[in-house]
C-alpha positions in Angstrom: 21.1 16.0 21.9 17.7 14.2 22.0 17.2 14.6 18.3 21.0 13.3 17.7 20.5 10.1 19.8 17.1 9.3 18.4 18.4 9.7 14.9 21.7 8.0 15.4 20.3 4.8 17.4 17.7 4.4 15.0 20.1 4.1 12.0 22.6 2.2 14.0 20.4 -0.6 15.0 18.4 -0.8 11.4 22.4 -1.0 10.1 23.3 -4.0 12.3 19.9 -6.1 11.1 17.6 -5.4 14.2 14.1 -5.3 13.0 12.5 -2.0 12.1 9.8 -2.4 15.0 12.4 -3.1 17.6 14.6 -0.4 16.4 12.1 2.4 16.7 10.9 1.2 20.4 14.6 0.8 21.5 15.4 4.5 19.9 12.6 5.9 21.8 13.8 4.4 25.2 17.1 5.5 24.4 16.0 9.3 23.8 13.7 9.4 26.8 16.7 8.4 29.0 18.3 11.4 28.2 15.5 13.5 30.0 14.2 11.3 32.8 15.1 8.3 34.8 15.0 4.8 33.7 11.7 3.5 35.2 9.7 6.5 33.9 11.3 6.3 30.2 10.1 2.5 30.1 6.6 3.5 31.5 6.1 6.5 29.2 7.0 4.5 26.0 4.6 1.6 26.9 2.1 4.1 27.5 2.5 5.8 24.6 2.6 2.2 22.7 -0.7 0.9 24.4 -2.4 4.4 23.6 -1.4 4.6 20.1 -3.3 1.2 19.7 -6.3 2.2 21.4 -8.2 3.2 18.3 -11.6 1.7 16.8 -10.3 2.4 13.3 -7.4 0.1 13.8 -9.5 -3.0 14.1 -10.4 -2.6 10.3 -6.6 -4.1 9.7 -7.0 -7.4 10.9 -10.4 -7.8 9.0 -9.1 -6.6 5.6 -6.2 -8.7 6.1 -8.5 -11.7 6.7 -10.6 -10.9 3.7 -7.5 -10.9 1.5 -6.4 -14.0 2.8 -9.9 -15.6 2.1 -10.1 -14.2 -1.5 -6.4 -15.6 -2.2 -7.7 -19.1 -1.1 -11.5 -19.0 -2.1 -11.2 -18.7 -5.8 -12.1 -14.9 -6.0 -8.6 -14.0 -7.3 -8.9 -16.6 -10.1 -12.2 -15.3 -11.0 -10.9 -11.7 -11.4 -7.8 -13.1 -13.4 -10.2 -14.6 -16.1 -12.0 -11.6 -16.4 -9.2 -9.0 -16.8 -7.8 -11.7 -19.4 -10.6 -11.4 -21.3 -10.7 -7.6 -21.4 -7.0 -7.1 -22.2 -5.6 -10.2 -23.2 -5.5 -9.5 -26.9 -3.2 -6.3 -26.3 0.3 -6.3 -27.2 2.1 -7.6 -24.1 -1.2 -9.0 -23.4 -0.7 -11.1 -20.1 1.2 -8.0 -18.7 -2.0 -6.2 -19.1 -3.8 -8.7 -17.2 -1.5 -8.9 -14.4 -2.0 -5.1 -13.8 -5.5 -5.1 -14.4 -6.0 -8.1 -12.0 -3.8 -6.4 -9.3 -5.9 -3.1 -9.7 -9.1 -5.3 -9.1 -7.5 -7.9 -6.4 -5.6 -5.1 -4.6 -8.8 -2.8 -4.7 -10.5 -5.6 -2.7 -8.0 -7.2 -0.4 -6.0 -3.9 0.3 -2.7 -5.8 0.4 -0.1 -5.5 -1.9 1.7 -8.8 -0.6 -1.4 -10.8 -0.9 -1.7 -9.7 -4.6 1.6 -10.2 -5.4 1.7 -13.6 -4.2 -1.5 -14.8 -5.5 -1.2 -13.1 -9.0 2.3 -14.3 -9.2 1.6 -17.9 -8.5 -1.4 -17.9 -11.0 0.1 -15.8 -13.9 4.1 -16.0 -13.5 4.4 -19.6 -15.0 1.6 -18.7 -17.9 3.6 -15.5 -19.0 6.8 -17.6 -19.2 5.0 -20.2 -21.1 3.9 -17.8 -23.6 7.4 -16.4 -24.1 7.5 -13.6 -21.5 10.8 -13.5 -19.7 10.5 -14.3 -16.0 12.2 -11.3 -14.9 9.9 -8.9 -16.8 7.0 -10.8 -15.4 8.1 -10.5 -12.0 8.7 -7.0 -12.5 5.2 -6.3 -13.7 3.7 -8.1 -10.9 5.7 -6.5 -8.2 5.1 -2.9 -9.3 1.4 -3.6 -10.2 0.8 -5.1 -6.7 1.3 -1.9 -5.1 -1.8 -0.2 -6.7 -4.0 -1.8 -4.3 -2.7 0.4 -1.7 -4.0 3.3 -3.1 -7.4 1.9 -4.3 -9.6 1.3 -1.6 -10.1 -0.2 0.8 -6.4 0.2 1.9 -4.9 -0.5 5.2 -2.4 2.0 4.9 -4.9 5.0 4.2 -6.4 4.0 7.5 -2.8 4.1 9.3 -2.5 7.6 7.7 -5.8 8.8 9.1 -4.7 7.9 12.4 -1.4 9.4 12.2 -2.8 12.7 10.7 -4.9 13.3 13.5 -8.4 12.1 12.1 -8.4 12.8 8.3 -11.6 11.2 7.0 -11.3 7.6 5.9 -14.1 8.0 3.4 -12.3 10.8 2.0 -9.2 9.3 1.6 -10.6 6.0 0.1 -12.4 8.1 -2.4 -9.1 10.3 -3.2 -7.3 7.0 -3.7 -9.4 5.7 -6.9 -8.3 8.1 -9.8 -4.3 8.1 -8.8 -4.6 4.4 -8.5 -6.1 3.8 -11.8 -3.7 6.3 -13.2 -0.8 4.5 -12.0 -2.1 1.3 -13.2 -2.5 2.8 -16.6 0.9 4.4 -16.7 2.4 0.8 -16.1 0.2 -0.6 -18.8 1.4 1.9 -21.2 5.0 1.4 -20.3 4.6 -2.7 -20.4 2.8 -2.3 -23.9 6.1 -0.4 -25.0 8.5 -2.9 -23.4 6.6 -5.9 -24.8 6.7 -4.3 -28.3 10.5 -3.6 -27.9 11.0 -6.9 -26.9 8.5 -8.6 -29.3 6.5 -10.2 -26.7 3.5 -12.2 -27.9 -0.4 -10.9 -27.7 -3.1 -13.1 -26.7 -6.1 -14.3 -28.4 -8.6 -12.0 -29.8 -11.2 -10.7 -27.6 -15.0 -12.3 -27.9 -17.8 -10.5 -26.4 -19.2 -13.7 -25.1 -16.1 -14.7 -23.2 -16.1 -11.1 -21.7 -19.7 -11.2 -20.9 -19.2 -14.9 -19.1 -16.0 -13.9 -17.2 -17.8 -10.6 -16.1 -20.8 -12.6 -14.7 -18.5 -14.8 -12.8 -16.4 -12.2 -11.5 -19.6 -9.9 -10.6 -20.2 -10.9 -7.1 -16.5 -10.7 -6.2 -16.5 -7.1 -7.9 -19.6 -6.3 -5.8 -17.8 -6.4 -2.7 -16.3 -3.0 -3.8 -19.9 -1.5 -4.0 -20.7 -3.0 -0.6 -17.6 -1.9 1.0 -17.1 1.7 -0.2 -20.6 2.4 -1.0 -21.8 1.6 2.3 -18.8 4.0 3.8 -19.6 6.7 1.5 -23.3 6.5 2.0 -22.9 6.6 5.9 -24.4 2.9 6.5 -21.4 2.1 8.4 -17.8 2.9 9.3 -14.7 2.0 7.8 -14.3 -0.6 10.7 -17.6 -2.0 10.5 -17.1 -2.1 6.4 -14.0 -4.3 7.0 -16.0 -6.9 9.2 -18.6 -6.8 6.3 -16.0 -7.8 3.8 -14.9 -10.7 5.9 -18.5 -12.1 6.1 -19.1 -11.2 2.1 -15.8 -13.2 1.4 -17.0 -16.2 3.5 -20.3 -16.6 2.0 -18.8 -16.1 -1.6 -16.0 -18.8 -1.1 -18.8 -21.2 0.5 -20.9 -20.6 -2.6 -17.7 -21.2 -4.8 -17.1 -24.5 -2.7 -13.3 -23.7 -3.4 -12.7 -23.4 0.6 -13.0 -26.1 3.4 -13.6 -25.4 6.9 -10.2 -27.5 7.3 -8.4 -24.6 5.8 -9.6 -21.6 7.8 -7.4 -22.5 11.1 -4.2 -21.9 8.8 -6.1 -18.7 7.6 -6.9 -17.4 10.9 -3.3 -18.1 12.1 -1.6 -16.2 8.8 -3.9 -13.0 9.5 -3.0 -13.1 13.2 0.7 -13.3 12.5 0.3 -10.6 9.5 -1.9 -8.2 12.2 0.6 -8.7 15.0 3.6 -7.6 12.8 1.7 -4.4 11.6 0.4 -3.6 15.0 3.5 -3.7 16.5 5.1 -1.3 14.0 2.3 1.1 14.8 2.5 0.9 18.5 6.6 1.7 18.4 5.9 4.2 15.9 3.2 5.9 17.8 5.8 6.1 20.7 8.6 7.6 18.5 5.9 10.1 17.2 5.2 11.3 20.6 8.7 11.8 21.6 9.4 13.9 18.2 6.3 16.1 19.0 7.5 16.2 22.8 11.0 17.4 21.4 9.4 19.8 18.9 10.8 18.4 16.1 8.0 18.7 13.5 7.8 22.2 14.3 11.7 22.7 13.9 11.5 20.8 10.5 8.7 22.8 9.4 10.6 26.0 10.0 13.6 25.0 8.6 11.8 23.8 5.4 10.0 26.9 5.3 13.2 28.8 5.4 14.6 27.3 2.2 11.3 28.2 0.4 7.7 29.1 0.5 7.1 27.9 -2.7 4.6 24.9 -2.5 6.0 23.0 -5.8 9.6 23.2 -4.6 8.7 22.1 -0.9 6.5 19.2 -2.7 9.5 18.1 -4.6 11.7 18.1 -1.6 9.2 16.1 0.5 9.0 13.7 -2.3 12.6 13.2 -2.9 12.8 12.7 0.8 10.1 10.1 1.0 11.3 8.4 -1.8 15.0 8.0 0.1 13.3 7.2 3.2 11.2 4.3 1.5 14.2 2.7 0.3 15.1 1.9 3.8 11.9 1.6 5.8 8.7 -0.2 5.7 5.6 1.8 4.9 3.5 1.6 7.9 6.5 2.8 10.2 7.3 5.5 7.6 3.6 6.9 7.4 3.3 7.0 11.1 6.9 8.8 11.7 6.9 11.4 8.9 3.0 12.2 8.5 3.5 14.5 12.0 6.5 15.8 10.6 5.6 16.8 6.8 2.0 17.5 7.2 2.4 20.6 9.0 4.6 22.0 6.4 2.0 21.3 3.8 -0.9 22.3 5.7 0.9 25.9 6.5 1.1 26.2 2.6 -2.5 25.6 2.1 -2.6 22.0 1.1 -5.5 19.6 1.7 -4.4 16.8 4.1 -6.4 14.0 2.0 -4.4 15.0 -1.0 -1.2 15.0 1.0 -2.0 11.3 2.4 -2.4 10.0 -1.2 1.1 11.7 -2.3 2.7 9.8 0.5 1.2 6.8 0.1 1.9 6.5 -3.9 5.2 7.6 -3.0 6.2 4.9 -0.3 4.5 2.3 -2.8 7.7 2.8 -4.7 9.8 1.9 -1.9 8.1 -1.3 -1.5 9.6 -2.3 -4.9 13.2 -1.5 -4.1 15.8 -3.1 -2.1 17.0 -3.5 0.8 13.5 -3.2 2.5 11.0 -3.6 -0.4 8.9 -6.6 0.9 6.7 -6.8 -2.3 9.9 -6.9 -4.3 11.2 -9.9 -2.2 7.8 -11.6 -2.3 7.4 -11.0 -6.0 10.9 -12.4 -6.9 10.6 -15.3 -4.5 7.2 -16.4 -6.3 8.6 -16.1 -9.9 11.9 -17.8 -8.8 14.5 -15.3 -10.0 16.9 -12.8 -8.4 16.7 -9.3 -7.7 19.7 -8.3 -9.8 18.1 -9.9 -13.0 14.6 -8.2 -12.2 16.1 -4.8 -11.9 16.7 -4.0 -15.3 12.7 -4.6 -16.6 11.9 -2.9 -13.2 13.5 0.8 -14.1 11.1 1.8 -16.7 8.1 0.7 -14.7 9.6 2.7 -11.8 9.6 5.8 -14.3 5.8 5.3 -15.2 5.4 5.2 -10.9 7.4 8.5 -10.7 5.6 10.3 -13.5 2.3 9.3 -12.1 3.5 10.5 -8.4 4.3 14.1 -10.1 0.9 14.2 -11.8 -0.8 13.4 -8.5 1.5 15.9 -6.5 1.0 18.8 -8.8 -2.6 18.3 -10.1 -4.7 18.2 -6.6 -7.9 17.5 -8.7 -6.8 14.2 -9.4 -7.2 13.3 -5.6 -9.7 15.8 -4.7 -12.3 15.4 -7.4 -14.1 12.4 -6.1 -14.2 13.4 -2.4 -15.6 17.0 -3.2 -18.2 15.2 -5.5 -19.4 13.2 -2.6 -19.3 16.1 -0.4 -16.2 15.2 1.8 
């Protein structure tokens, strides 16, 4: 009965347009009311929400969001785009490759897909259209490539997974994300090259080593942020949370040197950061209450037993989980999906001998696809809005890029070394 009420109330609230965070919270309270009186129900859910946010690791989220906002406004993103253009601009579909490489670099530093899709769409969208690319193709490339920054560290969603999994090492997750994120970017580049050749989109100017060297020097201070943040975490100089604060300080110093960000702009940046953080933390709080209720009702254990009764073959179970997560990603934002479904699926895969770090990368890579699909795909809506087109028109060029992301997902799923080689190399 409790499971039925939890699922039905959540689906009904989502269907009538109630925001996801409120839907999760209300369905959690309704489920508790079946077992205990009204006052203890509200008290329990409130306590679970407060306890869910009582984590030092979560402080990294607002700091990384703030670092991304500063990058977007302070000229850092523009220098990364110029470096990417000097590297791959001459290839078939040159500006599409520039978008993908820039998204990997920008996302790797900011950890935000929405920041990447809005910044790069604004900078490259009009330029791609001017050089003969269709507006729809430009938007499709921008939307899909922007999700690579959620896998390539530092990544806020990997921090959320660490919390939901019960303490998987953030450093191990960050290291594990590099190869899958780069692989996904390369798959998108191959697909974009084939599509560009089929559509006869133009290549850019020939690569000049002098220009590559000049743009590299200009982008080097921005790229060095990766060394500072990830290197500091891996070596053990500071934690992921402390690294996020260092990233903010580094970005502020960099934008001061670039002289592209004034003090008058900082209040708006802080306000935008607070608004974004508040949304994310409310989702985390309500999702943690729902996760606790599911554990209280033994739902994860029941699902583990049910799935293992279907098959004890790891390949089959992983395929089923991937299909379920792809379906979930279409209708649910990434943060609540990770918080709700990690406690459900993680016991299943660990029982089959799978590494929790590997599963975290699979889950995040899988849900990245959901960010690019209607009706809930936040990155898709932002990308389409920035490009000035419609979802219906973008769907066709999106489809081959979806296939590239799915191929990457399958490779990462069934070749654990892609995720685990780097963490093992550094002793995690």
